[in-house]
Backbone bond lengths (Angstrom), bond angles and torsions (degrees), N, CA, C in turn:
res aa  C-N    CA-C-N  psi(-1)  N-CA   C-N-CA  omega(-1)  CA-C   N-CA-C  phi
1 M - - - 1.428 - - 1.525 107.67 -
2 R 1.323 117.81 124.38 1.469 120.14 -179.29 1.545 109.23 -77.47
3 S 1.311 113.43 148.88 1.476 117.46 178.10 1.506 111.68 -77.62
4 K 1.296 118.27 154.72 1.456 122.05 -179.20 1.518 108.14 -79.28
5 R 1.282 115.70 148.22 1.490 122.60 176.33 1.516 108.75 -80.65
6 I 1.285 115.47 120.73 1.487 119.54 -177.25 1.579 109.63 -119.05
7 L 1.323 112.41 133.36 1.434 119.94 175.90 1.548 108.32 -111.45
8 V 1.308 115.80 125.73 1.483 118.96 -177.66 1.578 104.84 -111.61
9 L 1.333 115.05 123.79 1.416 122.45 177.80 1.549 109.57 -97.20
10 F 1.329 115.00 134.66 1.445 121.43 175.34 1.561 107.17 -116.00
11 R 1.349 117.44 108.41 1.458 121.32 -170.49 1.530 108.69 -115.44
12 K 1.290 121.96 -11.24 1.466 123.05 -174.51 1.536 108.24 -103.46
13 A 1.354 113.70 156.86 1.461 120.38 173.82 1.506 109.31 -58.57
14 P 1.373 116.35 147.80 1.444 119.03 -176.71 1.548 116.87 -68.51
15 Y 1.318 114.11 -19.46 1.474 116.44 -175.38 1.526 107.75 -125.06
16 G 1.307 120.17 157.52 1.459 125.28 178.89 1.488 115.31 96.32
17 S 1.320 114.97 -9.13 1.474 118.75 175.14 1.555 106.79 -151.42
18 S 1.320 114.66 175.66 1.486 117.73 178.90 1.527 113.59 -95.86
19 Y 1.343 118.53 4.40 1.458 118.80 -174.96 1.542 112.53 -60.26
20 T 1.328 119.24 -49.97 1.435 119.88 -177.88 1.527 112.23 -65.80
21 A 1.327 115.34 -41.80 1.496 116.93 179.37 1.516 112.45 -63.03
22 E 1.338 115.26 -43.98 1.478 119.98 177.38 1.521 111.40 -63.03
23 G 1.334 116.86 -41.65 1.473 119.96 176.01 1.484 112.57 -61.60
24 F 1.372 115.30 -41.91 1.446 119.39 178.09 1.525 111.00 -59.32
25 R 1.381 115.19 -46.86 1.466 118.73 179.41 1.568 109.49 -61.33
26 S 1.269 117.45 -39.69 1.464 120.27 178.98 1.541 111.33 -61.06
27 V 1.289 115.43 -44.14 1.484 119.08 179.68 1.494 110.42 -65.33
28 L 1.331 119.33 -37.92 1.491 121.69 176.41 1.512 109.28 -61.66
29 G 1.361 116.72 -43.70 1.477 119.67 -179.63 1.506 110.32 -64.57
30 L 1.268 117.83 -44.46 1.465 122.09 -179.33 1.537 109.96 -61.34
31 A 1.318 116.26 -45.84 1.468 121.71 177.48 1.485 112.12 -61.89
32 A 1.311 119.56 -36.06 1.481 123.29 178.39 1.517 108.92 -62.32
33 F 1.332 118.96 -30.25 1.475 121.66 179.62 1.518 109.17 -95.93
34 Q 1.319 118.32 17.08 1.425 125.37 175.97 1.546 114.79 56.14
35 A 1.318 114.23 33.68 1.438 119.86 174.35 1.531 109.56 -69.58
36 D 1.314 117.02 156.06 1.446 122.29 179.26 1.565 106.20 -91.12
37 V 1.332 116.84 95.06 1.422 123.25 -173.29 1.475 113.90 -112.53
38 S 1.344 117.32 132.97 1.476 123.24 170.97 1.546 107.61 -125.27
39 L 1.310 117.23 161.87 1.451 120.54 -176.84 1.555 108.16 -123.34
40 V 1.299 113.74 153.66 1.464 121.78 168.21 1.519 108.98 -129.94
41 L 1.356 114.24 125.04 1.467 119.15 174.54 1.494 106.71 -102.16
42 M 1.290 116.16 122.62 1.464 122.22 179.46 1.526 112.61 -147.15
43 E 1.302 115.22 167.73 1.470 121.49 -173.69 1.536 107.41 50.58
44 D 1.345 120.05 -133.99 1.441 119.02 -175.82 1.556 111.58 -76.22
45 G 1.310 115.56 -6.39 1.495 119.28 174.93 1.520 112.37 -61.90
46 V 1.351 119.23 -21.37 1.445 119.55 179.50 1.496 112.36 -62.98
47 F 1.342 115.76 -25.03 1.499 119.68 -178.74 1.546 110.47 -65.04
48 W 1.329 117.00 -19.89 1.499 120.10 177.81 1.526 110.53 -61.66
49 A 1.344 117.91 -29.66 1.471 121.88 -174.58 1.506 111.99 -94.27
50 L 1.308 119.10 -1.59 1.465 122.11 177.99 1.507 111.09 -61.17
51 A 1.304 115.93 121.27 1.487 119.94 -174.27 1.543 109.03 -76.04
52 G 1.350 112.89 148.28 1.459 119.53 173.96 1.546 114.81 79.42
53 Q 1.273 117.85 26.18 1.465 121.03 -177.74 1.546 110.08 -64.65
54 D 1.333 115.42 145.32 1.488 122.32 174.88 1.488 110.63 -135.58
55 P 1.330 117.29 83.06 1.472 120.41 -178.93 1.550 110.31 -92.68
56 S 1.284 118.87 26.05 1.489 118.65 -178.13 1.487 113.45 -63.23
57 A 1.299 119.55 -28.03 1.457 122.07 174.35 1.533 113.35 -62.09
58 L 1.336 115.40 -19.88 1.476 122.55 179.27 1.513 111.21 -98.00
59 N 1.327 116.46 1.12 1.478 121.98 -174.38 1.552 111.69 61.57
60 M 1.330 115.35 36.59 1.478 118.34 -179.44 1.528 108.04 -122.93
61 S 1.346 114.84 161.72 1.439 121.74 176.62 1.565 107.76 -88.59
62 P 1.292 118.06 148.97 1.453 121.12 177.50 1.536 112.44 -63.34
63 L 1.328 115.34 120.89 1.468 119.03 -176.49 1.541 110.16 -79.28
64 D 1.318 120.11 -15.54 1.481 119.20 176.95 1.538 108.18 -62.24
65 Q 1.349 115.69 -35.88 1.442 120.53 179.79 1.514 111.26 -67.77
66 A 1.353 115.47 -39.40 1.475 120.32 176.93 1.512 111.93 -62.52
67 L 1.353 116.48 -39.65 1.448 120.42 177.92 1.529 111.09 -65.81
68 A 1.326 118.03 -41.16 1.447 124.12 177.60 1.516 110.35 -64.05
69 S 1.379 117.57 -36.39 1.455 117.94 176.14 1.465 113.21 -69.55
70 L 1.299 116.79 -32.74 1.491 118.90 174.26 1.532 111.39 -58.52
71 Q 1.313 114.65 -43.91 1.457 122.40 178.52 1.540 111.57 -60.54
72 S 1.300 119.20 -42.34 1.444 120.75 -174.37 1.505 114.84 -92.25
73 D 1.334 118.20 -28.46 1.476 121.51 -171.35 1.529 114.38 -99.09
74 C 1.327 115.20 -25.92 1.470 120.83 -178.19 1.531 108.83 -109.03
75 E 1.283 114.81 153.03 1.416 117.06 177.07 1.521 109.47 -91.36
76 L 1.341 115.13 72.52 1.446 122.05 177.15 1.471 110.26 -79.28
77 G 1.340 113.18 158.42 1.478 118.64 165.45 1.486 107.91 -73.39
78 K 1.305 119.10 -130.43 1.454 122.87 -177.05 1.516 110.48 -95.28
79 I 1.301 111.94 158.70 1.473 119.45 171.51 1.526 106.42 -116.06
80 Y 1.311 116.38 108.24 1.428 121.88 -178.14 1.509 110.80 -92.47
81 V 1.349 116.92 150.39 1.458 120.55 172.79 1.524 108.07 -130.33
82 D 1.297 116.56 132.84 1.447 122.55 -178.22 1.506 111.48 -76.23
83 R 1.331 113.85 116.58 1.477 120.79 -178.54 1.572 113.51 -57.68
84 M 1.290 117.20 -39.31 1.424 120.40 -177.86 1.517 111.71 -68.90
85 S 1.339 115.89 -38.34 1.487 119.24 176.13 1.523 109.84 -62.73
86 L 1.317 117.56 -39.34 1.480 119.72 174.76 1.538 112.57 -59.75
87 Q 1.344 112.78 -50.44 1.472 119.53 -179.46 1.553 111.04 -58.87
88 E 1.306 118.07 -44.91 1.450 121.72 -179.19 1.498 113.11 -62.04
89 R 1.362 117.39 -25.93 1.448 122.30 -178.09 1.528 112.62 -102.54
90 G 1.340 115.70 6.51 1.475 118.83 177.55 1.483 114.10 70.47
91 L 1.350 116.82 27.69 1.497 121.18 -178.84 1.523 108.97 -109.41
92 S 1.348 114.62 156.82 1.432 120.04 173.40 1.542 109.51 -124.55
93 L 1.309 113.98 163.30 1.471 117.66 179.40 1.518 112.98 -59.55
94 A 1.338 116.09 -30.17 1.462 122.60 -179.88 1.512 112.43 -61.43
95 E 1.324 116.16 -23.95 1.538 121.02 -177.99 1.496 112.82 -88.26
96 L 1.312 117.05 -2.87 1.467 124.42 -176.85 1.496 113.42 -100.47
97 I 1.331 118.16 161.60 1.465 119.48 173.14 1.516 106.26 -63.79
98 G 1.309 117.73 161.53 1.452 123.45 179.76 1.522 113.77 -74.78
99 G 1.290 114.20 173.28 1.469 122.60 171.69 1.537 116.59 80.07
100 L 1.351 115.93 10.01 1.453 120.71 178.66 1.536 111.91 -92.09
101 E 1.286 118.63 143.11 1.429 120.74 176.73 1.540 112.17 -104.34
102 P 1.299 116.02 114.67 1.465 118.22 -179.36 1.553 110.95 -68.34
103 V 1.344 114.47 145.30 1.473 118.64 -178.97 1.524 106.27 -139.17
104 N 1.365 114.93 137.86 1.464 117.77 178.68 1.543 107.99 -80.85
105 R 1.316 114.46 150.66 1.429 121.91 -178.33 1.594 113.23 -55.16
106 E 1.277 112.80 -39.23 1.521 116.00 -178.85 1.504 111.97 -69.29
107 N 1.323 118.67 -15.30 1.489 121.85 176.06 1.552 113.21 -92.77
108 L 1.356 118.47 -6.54 1.420 120.60 -178.56 1.487 114.59 -62.15
109 A 1.345 116.35 -43.66 1.480 121.35 -178.54 1.526 111.87 -58.05
110 S 1.331 115.78 -43.65 1.469 117.04 179.06 1.573 110.47 -72.26
111 L 1.282 116.87 -30.52 1.448 120.57 174.44 1.516 109.45 -64.09
112 F 1.296 119.34 -47.94 1.441 122.65 178.22 1.535 110.81 -57.38
113 A 1.269 118.86 -38.36 1.431 124.48 -176.40 1.541 110.32 -67.01
114 D 1.346 116.86 -21.25 1.502 119.53 -178.81 1.523 112.16 -79.26
115 F 1.330 117.76 -4.86 1.450 121.17 -177.51 1.514 110.52 -117.97
116 E 1.326 114.66 146.32 1.476 120.27 -176.46 1.539 111.29 -82.21
117 I 1.316 115.92 -27.49 1.490 120.77 -178.60 1.520 107.54 -133.56
118 V 1.306 115.96 132.46 1.479 122.09 175.20 1.511 107.59 -121.31
119 L 1.331 118.76 123.42 1.409 125.75 179.15 1.577 107.33 -112.64
120 S 1.307 118.03 143.80 1.451 121.40 -177.65 1.521 110.79 -126.58
121 F 1.337 115.66 129.74 1.476 121.71 173.89 1.472 109.70 -124.45
């Protein structure tokens, strides 16, 4: 039986709530069951991929390292980043960790249609 294709959206800032951490744990669990999982970072979720984070003042671990470990340690599909979200926040691809695939907002609907399940955090 083939696994379902799952797209996980990260829309919230990586710190200040449990959304990103819970989404991260969900992706780890799905990957453990060898699900076909890809991610989309959009809205404030793009901050998750900002390289060189230092949330030590919040007593938290840097989530950019967690995202990089997902890329290297789990057999994920692609990690997409919404170009418009980056632009709206004054960020560029050069400021993010590597290995992300930029996607235009107008292509997101067709991207969503390629997956059987879409989860949002």
